[in-house]
N, C-alpha and C positions, 0 to 999 in steps of 0.2 A: 693366371690371375694378374690383372693390371694393378700396378701400385705407383704412387707418386712419392719419390724420394727427394730428400733435401740434400743438396750437394755441400752444404755447410760452407758456402762461398758466395758472397754477395747476395745472399738470400735466393739463390737460383735453385730451381727444382727440375726434376726430370722424371718422365714416365718410363717405367719398364714393365715387361710382361714376363711372368715366369715360364710361359709356354714358348717364348722366343729366345733369341740369343741375348744374354745379359753381358754388359761390359765387364772387363776385368781391369786389374791395376795397370796393365800395359797402356791402356788409353789415357789414364791419368798421368803416367810417367811421360808419355809422348807430349801431352799438352804442356808439361813443365819444361821439357827439352826444347820445344819450339821457341824461337826468339821472334818477338813481334816488334814491328816498327810502326811509327806514327802513320796513320792513314791506311794501314794494310787492308786490302780486299782479300778475304780469306775464303778458301773452299775446303771442305772436309769430304774426301772421297771415302766410300765404304763407311758412311757415317753412322749406320745403325740407328740407335735411338737418339744420337746426337751428343754423346758424352764428351768427345774431344772438343767439339766446337763450343759447347757451353762452358766447359772447364777452362778452355783457353780464353774465352771472353771474360770469365770471372777473374782471371789473373791479370787481364790486360784491357779492361773495359774502356779505358780512356784513350786507347791507341787504335783499336779496331774500328774500321769504317763499316764493314759488313761481313757476314758469314753466310755461305751457301752450302747446304747439305746436299750430297748426291748419294742416294741409296736405292738399290734396285728392288728390295723386298718391300712390298706395299705395306704390310703390317708395321714394320719398323719405321718406314717413312711416316706413317700416320701417327705413331707415337711422338716422333720428333716435331711434327706439326702441332700436336697438342701441347708439347712442352714449350714451343715458341709462344703459343697463345697464352698459356698460364703465366709465363714470365713477362708478358707484355713487351715482347721484342719483335713485333711484326715489322717495325721500321728498320731493323738491322739484320734480322735473320730470315733466310729464304730456304726453301726445300724443293728438291726435284726428285721425282720417283722415276729413275732411269738407270739403265745399265751404264757402267762407266765407259764402255766402248761407244755408246750412242749419245754421249753428251753433245749438245747442239753447237753449231758453228758460232752462235752468238757468244759463246764462252771462250772462244779461241783468244789466247793472249790476255785474258781478263784479270787473272789473279796474281797478286804479288806474293802470296803465301798459300801453299796447299799442304794440308796435313792428311795422313793416311795410315790407318792401322788395317792392313789388308789381310786376306786369307794367307795363312802361313805355309800350309802343306800343299805339295803338288797333288794334282788329281790322281787318285788311285793309290796314294801312299798309305799303307796300313789298312787294317780292317776297321770298320766302324758300323755301329748300329744306331747312330744318331739320326734324329729327324732331319729331313732335308734342309729345313730352315736354319738349323744349327750348323749342319755340315757346310752349307754355302758360305758361312762366315769364317769357317776354319780351313776350308780346302778350296783349291783353285778349280772348282767345278765349272763356274761360268766366267771367271776372271783370272786368266793366266797372268803372271807377273809381266810378261812381255806386253800384253794388251794394256795393262794398268799404266805402265810407264810411257807408252805411246800417248795415252790420254793426258797424263800429267804434263808431258812435253808440249802437247798441243795447247793446253789451257793456261800454262804459266806464261807470264810476260817475260821478256828478256831481262835478265837480272833478278827475276823472281826466285823464291826459295821453295823447296819441298822438304818437309820433315816427315820421316817415316820410321816406323818400328818394324822389326822382322825377327824371325828366328836366327840365332847366331850362326847356325850351320848353313844359312842361305845368304850370308853376307856377300860372297863372291857373285852369286846370281844377281843380287840387288844392284851392286856397283856396276856390273857389266851392262845391265839394262838401262841404268841411268845414263851411262856414257853413250850408249847407242842413240839416245834421244837428246844429246847435247846438254846433259845435266851433269855438272862436275861435283863430286862429293867434296865437301869442305869441312864438315865436322862429323866425328864418329864417337859414340860412347857405348860401352858395354854395360849390361845390367846382370847381376848375379844374385842368387840367394846367399846369405851369409856363409862364407867359407867354401862356397861352391864355384865351379866354373861358370862363365857367362852363359846365359840361356837366351838373352835378348840383345839385339843391337839397335841403336838409334842413329839415324844418318840424316844429315842435312845436306842437300845439294842445291847448287845454283845454276840456273839455266844460262848457258854461255859463260860460265865462270872459268877462271884460270885454274890450272892444276895447283894442288897444295892442300893436303888434308891434315887437319888438326885432330889429334886423338886425345880425348878427354879421359880423365881418371875414371876407372870403373866405379859404378855406384851399386850399393847393395839394397835389395828390395826386401 
């Protein structure tokens, strides 16, 4: 069932569908972690229904020049298009229904900031009875981390930043793939439930950046 939800931020609204993947708190945490600069041209990879992009814009509307969604699942892409329309943001928000690996050459070096809440689990990890449309958002069925970071490296301008969240136990994988694509991790923050070990990591990397990682205080969700 399709529903229109209020984000309680700058009067922004977003469409979701109970039969598709619905965003979690990780997306909101990511949008708060990302640091926006004046005039940023933003892309949101694996954008789903658009939560990270809309929430990021709501927090930084006077700084962001544009936001482009990239989502391979057509139903989720359609929801994001409807949300762009109902929020009256056709002049600032754009959407592409495409696999991340197939993003066109016209986007090479275009973005100063890329956000991404990717599939967390390796393909084949664990048993699941999920619908494919849900599993695609949680597991690397069509988008291995290696392919994702290649596309991030291609689409970021030199000096541009990528902000990502991932499972804490895959931090080494994430940093290794960043460095393979000339993206240097610069900020790292862990997220945990109260009194528990971290389950999530947030990482900001800079294309062509110098080495030197700042580790922020853990935040509890």
